[in-house]
C-alpha positions in Angstrom: 63.6 39.8 25.9 65.7 38.9 22.8 65.4 35.3 23.7 61.6 35.5 23.7 61.7 37.2 20.2 63.9 34.4 18.8 61.9 31.6 20.2 58.4 33.0 19.4 56.9 31.3 16.3 56.2 33.2 13.1 52.8 35.0 12.8 51.8 32.7 10.0 52.3 29.6 12.1 50.4 31.2 14.9 47.5 31.9 12.5 47.5 28.4 11.1 47.6 26.8 14.5 44.7 29.0 15.7 42.6 28.3 12.6 42.9 24.6 13.0 39.9 23.1 14.8 40.5 21.3 18.1 40.3 17.5 18.1 36.9 17.6 19.8 35.4 19.7 17.0 36.3 17.2 14.3 33.6 15.0 13.0 33.7 11.6 14.8 33.8 9.6 11.5 36.7 11.5 9.9 40.0 9.6 9.6 43.4 11.4 9.6 46.0 10.4 7.1 49.5 9.3 8.4 52.3 11.8 8.3 53.9 12.2 4.9 50.7 11.6 3.0 48.2 14.1 1.6 46.5 16.3 4.2 43.0 15.8 2.7 40.5 14.4 5.1 38.8 11.2 4.0 35.0 11.3 3.9 33.1 9.3 6.6 32.1 5.8 5.7 28.5 6.6 5.2 29.4 9.1 2.5 30.9 6.4 0.4 27.6 4.5 0.5 25.6 7.6 -0.4 25.8 7.2 -4.1 23.8 3.9 -4.3 21.6 4.8 -1.4 20.6 8.3 -2.4 18.0 7.2 -4.9 16.7 3.8 -3.7 14.0 2.4 -5.9 12.7 -0.1 -3.4 9.3 0.3 -1.7 8.7 -0.6 1.9 5.9 -3.2 2.3 3.2 -2.3 4.8 4.7 -4.8 7.2 8.1 -3.2 7.1 6.6 0.3 7.3 4.6 -0.6 10.4 7.7 -2.1 12.0 9.8 0.9 11.0 7.3 3.4 12.5 6.7 1.4 15.7 10.4 0.7 16.4 11.3 4.3 15.8 8.6 5.5 18.2 9.8 2.9 20.8 13.4 3.9 20.5 12.6 7.6 20.8 10.3 6.9 23.8 13.3 5.1 25.4 15.4 8.3 25.0 17.5 7.4 22.0 18.5 10.0 19.5 17.0 10.1 16.0 20.1 9.1 14.1 21.1 6.3 16.4 17.5 5.0 16.4 17.4 5.0 12.6 20.8 3.4 12.4 19.7 0.6 14.7 16.6 0.0 12.5 18.8 0.0 9.4 21.0 -2.8 10.9 17.9 -5.0 11.5 16.7 -4.8 7.9 17.6 -7.9 5.8 17.0 -6.6 2.3 19.8 -4.3 1.0 17.3 -2.1 -0.8 15.4 -1.4 2.4 18.6 -0.8 4.4 19.8 1.6 1.7 16.6 3.6 1.9 16.9 4.0 5.7 20.6 4.8 5.2 19.8 7.6 2.8 17.5 9.1 5.5 20.3 8.8 8.1 22.7 10.6 5.6 20.2 13.5 5.2 19.8 13.9 9.0 23.6 13.9 9.5 23.8 16.6 6.8 21.5 18.8 8.9 18.1 18.1 7.3 15.0 17.5 9.3 13.2 14.2 9.4 10.3 15.5 7.4 12.7 16.8 4.6 14.5 13.4 4.5 11.2 11.5 4.2 9.8 13.8 1.5 12.7 12.7 -0.8 11.0 9.2 -0.9 7.3 10.0 -1.9 6.6 6.5 -3.1 7.3 5.2 0.4 6.2 8.1 2.7 3.2 9.8 1.3 2.2 13.5 1.9 0.0 12.6 4.9 2.8 10.7 6.6 5.2 13.5 6.1 2.7 16.1 7.2 2.1 14.3 10.5 5.8 13.9 11.1 6.3 17.6 10.4 3.5 18.5 12.9 5.3 16.3 15.5 8.6 17.9 14.9 7.1 21.4 15.1 5.2 20.7 18.3 7.9 18.6 20.0 5.6 15.5 20.0 7.3 13.4 17.4 7.1 10.3 19.5 3.4 10.6 19.9 2.9 11.3 16.2 4.9 8.2 15.3 2.8 6.1 17.6 -0.3 7.3 16.0 1.1 6.7 12.5 2.0 3.2 13.5 -1.6 2.6 14.5 -3.0 4.0 11.3 -0.6 1.9 9.1 -1.2 -1.1 11.3 -5.0 -0.8 10.8 -4.5 -0.6 7.0 -2.3 -3.7 7.0 -4.7 -5.6 9.2 -7.6 -4.7 6.8 -5.6 -5.8 3.8 -4.7 -9.1 5.5 -8.3 -9.7 6.3 -9.4 -9.1 2.7 -6.6 -11.3 1.3 -7.4 -14.0 3.8 -11.1 -13.9 3.0 -10.3 -14.2 -0.8 -7.9 -17.1 -0.4 -10.7 -19.8 -0.2 -12.7 -18.5 -3.1 -9.6 -18.3 -5.3 -8.7 -21.9 -4.3 -12.1 -23.1 -5.2 -11.9 -21.3 -8.6 -8.5 -22.9 -9.3 -9.8 -26.4 -8.4 -12.9 -25.9 -10.6 -10.7 -24.7 -13.6 -8.4 -27.7 -13.3 -11.2 -30.2 -13.1 -12.9 -28.6 -16.1 -9.8 -28.7 -18.2 -9.0 -32.3 -17.3 -12.5 -33.4 -18.2 -12.5 -31.3 -21.3 -9.1 -32.4 -22.7 -8.6 -35.9 -21.5 -11.8 -37.6 -20.5 -14.2 -36.3 -23.0 -12.1 -37.0 -26.2 -11.7 -40.7 -25.1 -15.4 -41.1 -24.6 -16.0 -39.4 -28.0 -13.7 -42.0 -29.7 -15.6 -44.8 -28.1 -19.0 -43.3 -29.1 -17.8 -43.0 -32.8 -16.6 -46.7 -32.8 -20.0 -47.8 -31.4 -21.9 -45.6 -33.8 -23.7 -43.8 -31.0 -25.1 -40.3 -32.0 -23.7 -37.7 -29.5 -26.2 -35.2 -28.0 -25.9 -31.5 -28.6 -24.4 -30.9 -25.1 -21.6 -33.3 -25.9 -21.0 -31.8 -29.3 -20.8 -28.4 -27.8 -18.2 -29.5 -25.2 -16.2 -31.2 -28.0 -16.3 -28.1 -30.1 -15.1 -26.0 -27.2 -12.2 -28.4 -26.6 -11.3 -28.3 -30.4 -11.5 -24.5 -30.4 -9.1 -24.3 -27.4 -6.6 -26.7 -29.0 -6.8 -24.7 -32.3 -6.6 -21.1 -30.9 -4.4 -21.7 -27.8 -1.8 -19.1 -28.9 -4.5 -16.4 -29.0 -5.8 -17.5 -25.6 -2.3 -17.4 -24.1 -1.8 -13.9 -25.7 -5.1 -12.8 -24.2 -4.0 -14.1 -20.7 -0.7 -12.3 -21.0 -2.5 -9.1 -22.0 -4.8 -9.4 -19.0 -1.8 -10.0 -16.7 -0.1 -6.9 -18.1 -3.3 -4.8 -17.6 -3.5 -6.0 -14.0 0.1 -5.2 -13.4 -0.4 -1.7 -14.9 -3.3 -1.2 -12.5 -1.2 -2.3 -9.6 2.0 -0.4 -10.4 1.1 2.7 -12.4 -0.7 5.6 -10.7 -3.1 6.1 -13.6 -4.0 2.4 -13.5 -4.6 2.6 -9.7 -6.9 5.6 -10.2 -8.8 3.9 -12.9 -9.2 0.7 -10.9 -10.4 2.7 -7.9 -13.0 4.5 -10.0 -14.1 1.2 -11.5 -14.5 -0.6 -8.2 -17.2 1.9 -7.1 -19.4 0.8 -10.1 -19.5 -2.9 -9.1 -22.9 -3.6 -7.6 -21.9 -5.5 -4.4 -18.3 -4.4 -4.1 -18.9 -0.7 -4.8 -20.6 0.1 -1.5 -17.9 -1.8 0.5 -15.2 0.0 -1.4 -16.8 3.4 -0.8 -17.0 2.7 3.0 -13.4 1.6 3.1 -12.3 4.8 1.5 -14.4 6.9 3.9 -12.9 5.1 6.9 -9.4 5.8 5.7 -10.2 9.5 4.9 -11.9 10.1 8.2 -9.1 8.6 10.2 -6.5 10.6 8.2 -8.5 13.8 8.6 -9.0 13.2 12.4 -5.3 12.6 12.9 -4.2 15.6 10.9 -6.6 18.0 12.7 -5.6 16.6 16.1 -2.0 17.1 15.2 -2.6 20.8 14.6 -2.7 20.9 10.8 -5.0 23.5 9.3 -8.4 22.6 7.9 -7.6 23.7 4.3 -4.2 22.0 4.4 -5.9 18.8 5.7 -8.3 18.8 2.7 -5.4 19.2 0.3 -3.4 16.3 1.9 -6.5 14.0 2.1 -7.2 14.7 -1.6 -3.7 13.7 -2.4 -3.9 10.5 -0.3 -6.9 9.1 -2.3 -6.9 7.9 -5.9 -10.6 7.9 -6.4 -11.7 10.9 -8.5 -15.1 11.0 -6.9 -13.6 11.7 -3.5 -11.0 14.0 -5.0 -13.8 16.2 -6.4 -15.6 16.0 -3.1 -12.7 17.5 -1.2 -12.1 20.1 -3.9 -15.8 21.2 -3.3 -15.2 21.0 0.5 -12.3 23.3 0.2 -14.2 25.9 -1.8 -17.2 25.6 0.5 -15.3 26.0 3.7 -13.3 28.9 2.3 -16.6 30.7 1.6 -17.9 30.0 5.1 -19.7 26.7 4.6 -19.9 23.7 6.9 -18.1 20.4 6.5 -21.1 18.3 7.6 -23.4 20.1 5.1 -21.2 19.3 2.2 -20.9 15.7 3.3 -24.6 15.4 3.5 -25.2 17.0 0.0 -22.7 14.6 -1.6 -24.9 11.6 -0.8 -21.7 9.6 -0.1 -21.5 9.8 3.7 -24.3 8.2 5.7 -26.7 10.7 7.5 -25.8 9.4 11.0 -22.1 10.2 10.3 -23.0 13.6 8.9 -24.9 14.4 12.1 -21.9 13.3 14.2 -19.6 15.5 12.2 -22.1 18.4 12.7 -22.0 17.9 16.4 -18.2 17.8 16.4 -18.1 21.1 14.5 -20.3 22.7 17.1 -18.4 21.3 20.0 -14.9 22.2 18.6 -13.8 18.5 18.6 -13.9 17.8 14.9 -10.7 15.7 14.9 -11.9 13.4 17.6 -15.3 13.1 16.0 -13.8 12.1 12.6 -11.6 9.5 14.3 -14.7 8.1 16.1 -16.5 7.9 12.7 -13.6 6.1 11.3 -13.8 3.5 14.1 -17.5 3.0 13.4 -16.9 2.5 9.7 -14.1 0.0 10.4 -16.4 -2.1 12.5 -19.1 -1.9 9.9 -16.7 -2.7 7.1 -15.4 -5.8 8.9 -18.9 -7.1 9.3 -19.7 -6.3 5.6 -16.5 -8.1 4.4 -17.5 -11.2 6.4 -21.0 -11.2 4.9 -19.7 -10.6 1.3 -17.3 -13.5 1.6 -20.0 -15.8 3.0 -22.1 -15.0 -0.1 -19.3 -15.5 -2.5 -18.3 -19.0 -1.4 -21.7 -20.6 -2.1 -21.9 -18.8 -5.4 -18.6 -20.3 -6.4 -19.6 -23.7 -5.2 -22.8 -23.5 -7.3 -20.8 -22.4 -10.3 -18.4 -25.4 -9.8 -21.4 -27.7 -9.6 -22.9 -26.3 -12.8 -19.6 -26.7 -14.7 -18.7 -30.1 -13.5 -22.3 -31.3 -13.8 -22.4 -30.0 -17.4 -19.4 -32.0 -18.3 -20.7 -35.1 -16.5 -24.0 -34.8 -18.4 -22.1 -34.5 -21.7 -20.4 -37.7 -20.8 -23.2 -39.8 -19.5 -26.0 -38.8 -21.9 -24.5 -40.8 -24.8 -24.0 -43.7 -22.4 -27.6 -43.7 -21.5 -28.6 -43.7 -25.2 -26.2 -46.6 -25.9 -27.6 -48.7 -23.1 -31.2 -48.0 -24.2 -30.3 -49.0 -27.8 -28.7 -52.3 -26.6 -31.8 -53.2 -24.7 
């Protein structure tokens, strides 16, 4: 008995040994110091990277956002965990800024945050609608299905943008060619002909004098023209980058005669698809109105959804407010009315978005087909005007020689 008392460890040592966590309870990324050094545990490797990755300023392009959402849905569908799936996507990204953004999301998840909370820390990349759909998926246990729907929505947005950019490529090329031809004729060809006309004593017509005066004005005031071009470029950059500029540009687009109707239908399609998906995900009607109002920059549609929220709160119908706004077509209002009566409002709104997408694609094709001949006619007028300014004095000179 005395031997047991002598060999038993002190109580303090027993308490210290019992307080120490077992090896399996330690974090897998913690590294132990060798004996003789400080007992402080080193932070995991991802914590060292957290300082630069916590506040990444890089935006994800639509292409990368589509790939991110689709790959995450595929990996979760295959049975992967959320953190391993995000880590695999992070390793595939080539740009350090994009990888740092995904890395910051991984860090938040490892610290115990939800995916929705981690995404909400990057509002310039993941908007309120994106986060709301992810939150609905996490709450209902259908995160994979919600991510698949999100990849479809973002993919449609990217496809529409590519279609518009592709349709504008040819008109922009025509305008650039016309501008170059006009400048070459104005600055190189016309002055040489003018010197020849002066030597021969031929009186230049008014069209030729106007062209020469325009060339002289451009040579004289070229610093002001360059300053004006830089100012226009800065204004365009402000409209692209700044939220206020985007809102102003969105409001201005609706006032353009031919483009305004197309722009309104594009906004309607995006709004209806977002509303349908939110309602089908289980988000409340009033919360859906608030999220959709945040997702659009156009103040006309923002006021519409503010009125919709007030009307529905007081017992009004969604279809009635759409019809009174004169923005939505009557056929779509009737479809929404039927969806309200049947209890399938989310599916009906998604169907209306599909109808609008088809109509918008046809309208974009028609508008581009109208723009191309207009640009060609403008090129013909400009180049023909310069040619007339060149050849009229030649005709006068040949008639005088005869």
